[in-house]
C-alpha positions in Angstrom: 0.0 0.0 0.0 1.4 3.3 -1.0 2.1 5.8 1.7 1.3 9.4 1.7 4.3 11.8 1.8 4.8 15.4 2.3 7.5 17.3 0.6 9.8 19.4 2.7 13.1 21.0 2.3 15.7 19.5 4.6 19.2 20.8 4.5 18.3 22.6 1.4 17.2 19.4 -0.3 13.6 18.4 -1.2 13.1 15.1 0.5 10.4 12.8 1.6 10.4 12.1 5.3 9.0 9.0 6.7 5.3 9.0 6.4 2.7 8.2 9.0 1.5 4.8 8.8 -2.2 4.2 8.8 -3.4 0.7 9.4 -5.9 -1.4 7.5 -7.9 -4.1 9.2 -8.8 -7.3 7.5 -11.9 -9.2 8.4 -12.0 -12.9 8.9 -14.8 -14.9 7.4 -18.1 -15.2 9.3 -18.3 -17.8 12.0 -14.6 -17.8 12.5 -12.8 -16.5 15.6 -11.0 -13.3 14.7 -7.8 -12.2 16.3 -6.3 -9.1 14.6 -3.3 -9.6 12.6 -1.0 -6.7 12.0 -1.1 -4.8 8.7 2.1 -3.3 7.6 2.1 0.3 7.3 -0.2 2.5 5.7 1.7 5.6 6.8 0.0 9.5 8.0 0.5 8.6 6.9 1.2 6.6 7.6 1.2 7.8 10.4 5.0 2.2 2.4 5.6 0.1 3.7 7.9 2.9 4.5 7.6 6.3 3.2 10.7 7.7 1.8 12.8 9.7 4.2 13.3 13.4 4.5 10.2 14.6 2.7 7.1 14.2 4.5 5.6 15.4 7.5 6.1 12.8 7.7 4.2 12.3 9.3 7.9 11.4 10.8 6.3 11.9 8.2 4.7 12.1 7.1 8.7 17.2 6.2 11.1 21.3 5.7 13.9 23.1 4.6 15.0 23.5 8.0 17.6 21.5 9.6 16.7 18.1 8.7 13.3 17.5 9.8 11.8 14.1 10.3 8.8 13.2 8.2 5.7 14.8 9.5 3.1 12.5 8.3 1.3 9.9 10.1 1.5 6.6 8.5 -1.3 4.3 8.0 -0.6 0.7 8.2 1.0 -0.2 5.0 0.7 -3.8 4.6 -2.8 -5.0 4.8 -3.7 -8.4 5.6 -5.5 -10.0 2.8 -9.2 -10.5 3.2 -10.9 -13.8 2.9 -9.8 -15.8 5.9 -7.5 -13.1 7.0 -7.5 -12.3 10.6 -8.5 -8.7 11.4 -5.6 -6.4 11.0 -5.7 -2.9 12.4 -5.0 0.2 10.4 -2.5 2.6 11.5 -2.2 5.6 10.1 -1.3 5.8 9.2 1.4 4.9 6.5 1.4 6.7 8.9 0.1 8.5 8.0 -0.9 12.9 3.5 2.0 15.1 3.2 2.6 18.8 3.4 5.7 20.8 3.7 6.7 20.9 7.3 9.6 22.0 9.3 9.4 19.2 11.7 9.2 15.5 10.9 6.0 13.6 10.5 5.0 10.1 11.6 4.8 6.6 9.6 1.4 3.5 10.2 2.6 -0.2 10.2 2.2 -2.2 13.1 1.5 -4.9 15.4 -2.1 -4.7 16.4 -3.4 -5.6 19.7 -5.6 -8.6 19.5 -9.1 -7.5 20.1 -12.4 -9.2 20.0 -14.2 -8.1 16.8 -17.9 -8.8 16.2 -18.2 -11.2 13.3 -20.4 -9.9 10.5 -23.1 -12.2 9.4 -24.7 -12.9 6.2 -28.0 -11.3 5.3 -30.2 -14.0 3.9 -31.8 -11.7 1.4 -28.6 -10.3 -0.1 -26.2 -11.6 -2.7 -23.2 -10.6 -0.7 -22.6 -10.8 3.0 -21.1 -7.9 5.0 -17.8 -9.8 5.1 -17.8 -10.3 1.4 -18.3 -6.6 0.8 -15.8 -5.7 3.4 -13.2 -8.0 1.8 -13.9 -6.6 -1.6 -13.3 -3.1 -0.2 -9.9 -4.2 1.1 -8.9 -5.4 -2.3 -10.0 -2.1 -3.9 -8.0 -0.1 -1.3 -5.0 -2.2 -2.1 -5.3 -1.1 -5.7 -5.6 2.5 -4.6 -9.4 2.7 -5.4 -10.3 4.3 -2.1 -13.6 5.7 -3.3 -14.7 2.2 -4.5 -13.5 0.8 -1.2 -15.6 3.3 0.7 -18.7 2.3 -1.3 -18.1 -1.4 -0.3 -17.5 -0.5 3.4 -20.7 1.6 3.3 -22.6 -1.4 2.1 -21.0 -3.7 4.6 -21.9 -1.3 7.5 -25.5 -1.1 6.2 -25.7 -4.9 6.6 -23.8 -5.0 9.9 -23.7 -1.6 11.7 -21.4 -3.1 14.4 -18.7 -4.3 12.0 -15.8 -2.5 13.7 -13.2 -3.3 11.0 -15.3 -1.7 8.4 -15.2 1.6 10.2 -11.5 1.3 10.8 -10.8 0.7 7.1 -13.3 3.2 5.9 -11.5 5.8 8.0 -8.2 4.6 6.5 -9.6 5.1 3.0 -10.9 8.6 3.9 -7.5 9.4 5.3 -5.9 8.7 2.0 -8.5 10.9 0.3 -7.5 13.6 2.7 -11.0 13.6 4.3 -9.3 13.9 7.8 -12.5 14.7 9.7 -14.2 11.7 8.1 -11.3 9.5 9.1 -11.6 10.9 12.7 -15.3 10.2 12.8 -14.9 6.6 11.6 -12.0 5.9 14.0 -14.1 7.3 16.8 -17.0 5.0 16.0 -14.6 2.0 15.8 -13.3 2.9 19.2 -16.8 3.2 20.6 -17.5 -0.3 19.3 -14.1 -1.7 20.4 -12.3 0.5 23.0 -9.3 -1.8 22.8 -8.7 -1.3 19.1 -5.2 0.2 19.1 -5.2 0.7 15.3 -8.2 2.9 15.5 -6.4 5.2 17.9 -3.4 5.3 15.6 -5.4 6.2 12.6 -7.4 8.8 14.5 -4.1 10.2 15.7 -2.8 10.4 12.2 -5.8 12.4 11.0 -5.6 14.7 14.0 -1.9 15.3 13.4 -2.6 16.2 9.7 -5.2 18.7 11.0 -2.4 20.2 13.2 -4.0 18.9 16.3 -0.7 17.6 17.4 -1.4 17.3 21.2 -4.6 15.5 20.6 -2.8 13.2 18.2 -0.2 12.4 20.8 -3.0 11.5 23.3 -4.3 9.0 20.7 -0.9 7.5 20.2 -0.4 7.3 24.0 -3.6 5.2 24.2 -2.4 3.0 21.3 0.9 2.4 23.1 -0.9 1.4 26.3 -3.1 -1.0 24.4 -0.2 -2.4 22.3 3.3 -1.6 23.6 4.9 -3.3 20.7 3.3 -1.3 17.9 6.3 0.4 16.1 4.1 2.7 14.2 2.5 4.2 17.3 5.9 5.2 18.5 7.0 6.4 15.1 3.9 8.5 14.5 4.1 10.0 18.0 7.7 10.9 17.3 6.6 12.9 14.3 4.0 14.7 16.4 6.6 15.5 19.0 8.9 16.9 16.3 6.1 19.2 15.2 5.8 20.5 18.7 9.6 20.9 18.8 9.9 18.2 21.6 12.9 16.7 20.0 14.1 14.7 23.0 10.7 12.9 23.3 10.9 12.3 19.5 14.3 10.7 19.8 13.0 8.4 22.5 10.0 7.3 20.3 12.1 6.7 17.2 14.6 4.7 19.3 11.7 2.5 20.6 10.3 2.1 17.1 13.7 0.9 15.9 14.1 -1.4 18.9 10.8 -3.1 17.9 11.6 -3.1 14.2 15.3 -2.9 13.5 14.8 -2.5 9.8 12.6 0.6 10.2 14.5 2.8 7.7 12.1 5.8 8.1 12.6 5.8 11.8 16.4 5.9 11.4 16.0 8.7 8.9 13.7 10.8 11.1 15.9 10.2 14.1 18.8 11.5 12.0 16.9 14.6 11.1 16.1 15.1 14.8 19.8 14.7 15.8 20.7 17.2 13.1 18.3 19.8 14.4 19.9 19.3 17.8 23.3 20.0 16.1 24.5 16.5 16.7 25.8 15.9 13.2 27.8 12.8 14.1 24.7 11.0 15.3 22.7 12.3 12.4 25.2 11.0 9.9 25.2 7.6 11.6 21.4 7.3 11.4 21.3 8.6 7.8 23.9 6.0 6.8 21.9 3.2 8.5 18.8 4.5 6.8 20.6 4.5 3.4 21.8 0.9 3.9 18.2 -0.3 4.8 16.6 1.6 1.9 19.2 0.0 -0.5 18.3 -3.5 0.9 14.6 -2.8 0.6 14.9 -1.6 -2.9 13.6 1.9 -2.1 15.6 3.8 -4.7 13.9 7.2 -4.2 14.4 7.2 -0.5 18.0 6.0 -0.9 18.8 8.8 -3.3 17.3 11.4 -0.9 19.2 10.0 2.1 22.5 9.9 0.2 22.0 13.5 -0.9 21.3 14.5 2.8 24.5 12.7 3.8 26.6 14.6 1.1 25.1 17.9 2.1 26.0 17.4 5.8 29.5 16.2 4.9 30.1 19.3 2.7 29.0 21.6 5.5 31.5 20.0 7.8 34.5 20.5 5.5 
């Protein structure tokens, strides 16, 4: 699933920072027990699997020509679990979450969802497709980038089963990518009402709030997601982006470090942490993280992110000579 990125000027270079990773939830077939399976990053962004570094709000997305700023976009969960027998996966932002030019880094959704009990949609005897069938078709459309078509299927699924939590989560995810941030908040809020333990719904709502510049409210949502699922790397990553936007760089460093601890190949997190170190004038630590990010982007075949990171490294090295 593609992530949303914001373009920012970092070190005089237009780069894409890590995006916020939104998370998508997959629904298991009716009459089967569902335990959520993680969906890898949707990014604020996002808050790719990983969005390219240095550009987006990103959200860390998710962006600025300032000293390197982490991406400022929340990332929605990037990888979505496949429907049809898939265990429910939770969105994030919110791949992590949408990108705008920002001076501080954004955030980037994908994640390890907390298992939560989801109501299993049933089949309406008088209809050709069950709520689950419609839901699963919506997931497939979202994977192809047809968010409007996905929303239509989620709408139909919700009409058949108004308590289908995952449909609200994923509809909010689709709305997020269409930049309908208030709609994403409304759907995530309804998902939370139906399932207060849905960590991904909190991440996706945080991604949307972060894009609306409600950074403190976004942090509160990420806090709740972390309490529900302490091992969700996207929750920490996206929160780091929000902290960057509030100029709380030490808190951002801690969150990026935790995201990396959970997911050692989280290239965007290394990149955004490098941006944060650079803004704190710790160029040695910044170069170390940028080099690690470059190595990971190369291994992951992310050519655009690799080129942006290498350019950032060259720029820093030139300023030191």
